[in-house]
N, C-alpha and C positions, 0 to 999 in steps of 0.2 A: 700425248705423253712425252715428257722429256726423255731422251735416250740416255741410258746408263753408260758407264765407261767400259762395259763389256767384261766385267769380272776380273779375277786375279790374273788371267793370262794377258789381257790387254794392259793392265797396270804394270805387269812385269816387263812386257815388251817395250813399253815407253819409259821404263825405269822410274815409275811413279809409285806412290803409296796409296793403296786403294781407299783406306779410311779417310785420308786427306782429300782425295779426289771427291769422295762423297760429301764431305763437309763443305767443300767449295761449291758443289752442285746445289746444296741446300741454301747457301748464302746467295748464290746467283738467282735461285728461284724466288727467294724472299724479297728480291728487288721489286717484285710485282706488287707487294703489299702484304698485309696480315694473312696468314694461311694456317689451316688446321693441320694437325698431325696426319689425319687420314688423307687429306689432299696431297701432302708432301709424299707420303708413302705411295699413293696411287700414281702421281705424276712422275715421280722419279724411279718408279719400279723397284722400290726397296721395301723390305719387311718393316713393319711398324716398330718392332723392337730395335732394329738397327737405326732407324731415323730418330727414335726417341733417345737413344744413347748419345747420338751425335748432337742432338739439340740440347741435351742437358749439359754436355761438355762446352758447347758454344755459349750457352746461357751463363754458365759458371764464370766464363771469362768476359761476359758482357758483349759478345758479338751477336747474340740473339736475345730478344726480350719476349717473355710470355705474358700476355694480358691475363690478369687474375679473373676477370668476369667471363670472358669468352673462351679462354684457354688457347687462343690463337697465338701464333708466333710471328714476330717481325724482327727486322734488323735492329741490333743494339747500338748503343752510342759509341762503342769502340770502333765500329766500322767507319763512322764519321771521323774519329780521331786519326785513324790510319790514312784516310783520304786527305785530311788536312795536313798531316805530316808530310805526305808525298808532295803536295803542291808547294808547301813552304820550302822544303829542302831543294826542290827543283828550281825554284825561283830565287832562292837566297843568293847563290853565287852571282847570278846575272845582276841582281840589284846591288850587291856589295862591291863588285869589281871597280867601278869608278871611284868609290870612296877609299878603297885600298890604295889605288894609285895616288890619290890626293894626299893620303897620309905619308906615303913613301916620299913624295916630292917635298912635303913640308918638313919632315923630320929626318929623312935620310937613313931610316932604319927598316929592318925587315917587318913586314906586316902579314898577319895571318887571319884566315877565316876558318873557324872550326865549328863542328857540331858535336853533340854528345851521343854516344852509342853504347848501350850496356854499361853505363856508369863511367865510361872513359871518354876522353876527348879525342876526336879524329880530325886531323888537318885536311880540309877540303879545298883550300886555295891559299896561295901565298904570292907575295911579290918581294923579291930579295932586295936588300939594301945595296946601293951602288958602291958602297965602301968595301975595301978589301978584307977588313976584319968585321965579320958579321956572324949572326946566328946560323948554324947549319941545321936545316930541317928538310922534310920532304912531304909532299901531299900523300895522304893515306897513313901517315904515322899515327900511332895511338900512344897516349900517355895518361897517367893517372890524373884524376880531376883535382884532388885535394892539394896538390903542390904546383899547380900551374895557374897563371893568372886567368886564362880563359876558362879553365875548369871551375875555379872558385867563383868566377863571375856567373856561371850558369847554376852552380849548386846553390848560390845565395837566393835564387828566385824559384827554387823548387820547394815543394812541401817538405817539411822536416822529416815526415815519415819516409819519403822517398830517399832523402839524403841518408837516413839511417840504414836503409836497405843497401844503398851503394857502398857505404862504409863497411857494413857487415860482409859484403861480398868481396870487396877489394882490399879492405884494411886501410891503414894509414902508414905505409912504409916510409922510412926516412931515406932521403937521398943526399942531403947536406945538413949541416948544423942548423940551418934555418927552416927546414921542413916542418910543417905542422904534423905532429904525430899523436895528438890526443883529441878526443871528442870535444872536450871543454874548450880547447883553443880554437878548434875548427868552428864551433858554434859562435864563439865570440867574433872570429874573423868574418864569418858570413853575415852576421848582424851589422858589422861595420860596412860591408860591401853594399848591403841593401840600403843603408842610410845614405851612403855617398854615391852609389850608382857606378862605382868603378873599382877594379881589383888590381892589386899590385903583387908581383912576384919578385921578391928581392933575394935572388940566389936560392930559391927553394927547391928547384928541380935540378939545377946545375950551377956549380960555383962559377962566379964571374959573369953570369947571365941575369939580366933584369928585364922585366916585362910589365906593361900596363895593358889592362883589358877591360872591356865593357860588354854586357850581354845584349843580344838581339832578342826582343820579346815579340812573340807572335800571337795567334789567336788564343783565347782563354788565359791570356796574360802569363803564358808559360815560356821559358827560354827555348828558342829554337836554334841558337848558335851564339857565337861571340867573336869579336874582333880584337886584335891585339897589335901592339907595337913592341918589338923586342930588339935588344941590342946588348953589347958588352957593357959591363959595369963602368968602365972607364969613360964611356960617353953618356951613359944613362944616369946623369946626375939627378939629384932630388928636384932641382929647379926644372930640368928638362922633362922629367916624369910628370911633374905637376902640370906643365903646359900640355903635354900629350893627353893627360887625363881629361882636361877640359875639352879638347878636340874630340876625343873618343866618345865622350858622353853625348855630345851633340850629334855626331855621325851615327852612333848606335841608335839614338832616338829617331833619327830620320829614316834609317833602314827599317827599324821596327814599325814606323808609321806606314812605310810602303809595303811591309809584309802583313799588314792588317791589324796591328795592335790598335785597340781603342783606348786612347789616353783619357 
């Protein structure tokens, strides 16, 4: 029999939540293969009603799957998605760094690597421009997705239903006269990005700042990040941004290939 966590007292002493501990125990046990409710109850030392409630919650979120014919439970597809996301995000920075340096050397502007978390972009790596006038940013900074080049690059390759949920949660607040603030304009912009494979931020998050970005695509053809080149408007001419766009598309495609995308 698998040992339980020792009841409320043990959970309290370790500052953990008992119901979550039990759900984790179930997931860990299901690693062995399809299992019945009775076996889970017996092996985990929990009442059937408790196990059944936890299983129903996990199944609702697709972390557990119940076979219709046998009634047995097994791990759901969301467990695989979590594992894949962990591996992708751990490896992404290591794979991307040489290309970030290449872009800085080639164009002399600040280069970023970002991921999306809860519908916002999070900066996970950067290399600053060697020039005195440059974009000010920091690793760990969070920004809205709809008004940043990297954010739009990732939104463009998400299912529309997920984009709608992100917009419902965060809205489309304006930051400059160039910010996209309507659903119709956003849909039009994302369609263009999907077609061209590159995103532009022409003073949408901050006046005087321009950016070119491209998405990094991983398993299941979903965006797992984006890379960008950013700089002041006075240096980021349309001609320069066009050159950067070509380089970014090639580099993002190569990083995507190394991260497991099947083209």
